[in-house]
N, C-alpha and C positions, 0 to 999 in steps of 0.2 A: 504493499499499500504506500501511497505517497503522502507526505506532510503538506500542510498549507504553505509552508515556506518554500518547498520545492516547486509547488504549483505556481506561486507568485514569482519566483525566480525564472521559471521557464517562460512564463507569459511576458515578463519584462524583457527577457533576452531576445524574444521575437520582435520587440518594438511595439507590442500591443498595449492597449490601455489596461491599467489595473486600478480598480476603484478602491481608494482607501481613505475616503472622507470619514468624518466622525458622525455622519448621518446613519441612524439605525437602519439596517437592512439595505444598504447600498451594495447590492450583490454582485459578486464575480461568479458567473456560471462558466465553468471550464470542464470540458470533457477531455478525456485522454484515450486515444485509440491505441490498442495493444499492437506493437510492431513486432513482438516476438513470434507471432504467427505468420509473418510475411504477408503475402497477398492471398493466402488460402482462405476460402469461404468456410469458416468453422461452424457456422450456424449456432454459435454459443454466445452467451452474454459475458464476453471476456474483455470488455472495456470498462471505463469508469466515468462517472459524472461527479464533479465536486462543486460545492457552493462555499464561498468564503464571504463574510460580511462581519460588520461590527454591531454590537449592541452595548450601549452605554460605554463606548470606547474600547470594548474588549472583543478581540477577534473570535468569531465562531466559525467552525469548519465541519463540513459533512462530505463523506465520499460514499458512493453507492455503486453497485454493479448494474451496468447497462450494456447495451450494444449501440455502436455508432455505424453499424454495417447492416445491410439488408440480409434477410435469411434466405434459405434455399428456395422457398416458395416463389419469391419474386426475382431472384437472381438466376435461377436455373429452370424451374418448372413452368413459370407463367410470367413472362415479361408484360408489364403494363403498358409499355410503349415500344415501338420498333427501335427507338433510340437506345433502349437498354435500360437496366436498372440504375437508379440513382444512388450515389455514395457521396456524402458531404466531403468537399475538399477542405483540408485543414486550413484554418484562418480564423480571423476575428470578424464577426458579423455584428456591427454596431447597431443597436436599437432594432434588430431584425425580428424580434419576438414579442408577443403579447399574450396575455391570458385570453383564451377563447375556447371554442368547442372543437375537439379533435373529431373530425368526420361528422360534426353536428351532434355528437353523442354525449361527451363529458368534458369537463374542464381540463385543459392541459396548456402547455405553451405552444402557440402556433406561429407559423412563419407569416410575417407581414411585409417583409422587404426581400428583395432578391438575395439568393445565395448561390454559391458555385457548387456544382456537383460533377463528379466523374460519371460517365455513361459507359456501361458495359453490356454488350448485346450478344457475346459469343457463347454464353452458357458453359464455359469450360471449368467452372468451379474455382476460378481464380479471379480476383479483382484486377481489372485493367485500369491504369491511370494515365491514359493518353487523350481521351476526348473529354472536353469540359463544356458543360452547359451552364448558363446563368439565368435565373428567373425565379418565379413563384411556383413551387411544386408541392407545397404541403409537407415540407420537411419539418415535421413537428417534434416536440419532446413530450412523450406520453407513456402510458403503462402497457404492459402485456396482459397477463392473466388478471382478471378483475377479482379473483378469489384467493390468490396466494402468490406462489413463485413459479415462473416458467423456467424450464431447464433448457429448451431449445427455442431459437428465434422463430423458425418456420415462417408462418404468415404474419407474424406480429410486426415485421418491419419491411418496408419497401424503400428504405433509405433514411428513415427517421432515427432519432435517438430514443431508445425504448428501455424503460426500467424493467428488470427481471422480477421485482418484488412489489406488490401492491402497496404494502405499508411504507416502503421507502418512497414510492411515488407520492403517496399522500402527505408524507412529511415534507418532501420537496414543494408540493403545491401549497401547503400551509405557509411555508417561508415566502413563496412567490406572492401570495396574497398580501402579506405584510409589506413586501418590497414594493408593491404597487403605489404605496404612499410616497415613495421617492421618485419613481418613474413608471409609467405604464408601458414603456418600451424597454425590453431587456436585451442586453448584448450577450451573444453566445460565442464562446471561444472553443475551437477544437484544436488540440495539439496532439503530438505523438508521444508514446511512452519513451521513445528514443531521444526526445527533446529534454527529458528530465534527468538532471545530474544528481 
């Protein structure tokens, strides 16, 4: 697992913004994609989502198991577009997310500004990182199993960041609702585990 200090250092080393005001719940939402698996489609929740913020001037930090990759369903078995499955390009997406309804069903963080995604259409069980699209694709931050923990991604992600465990997701959303008092637009940063020292 990574510490808050490691996440902050990695974000700053990339030249990205790090929010460290003394406003309560001025959140840093940073996902870490696992690079130890190479470009293989693991179909597992083997990435991490972190949130760092202050309350009464004291840093708070959370880290949860997620995926930042699509599962087998939409990367190999059933492409949703001829362009290929989407996979978020690492970077910082300033103010790109708001609380809204994921697929019109339940509260999550939903994409409101363009993001960059890799497109992979060859279904070879490896993620390609050659073709990039930019736009509004519904690359949201949401849950998988509504009743517990999902072991495999399968159809839970077509490119979104998805929580493995419902309780973790609910904790995340509780923080986001408090953070809305600071800003209704959230910045989302995706880095690689190889970026962390």
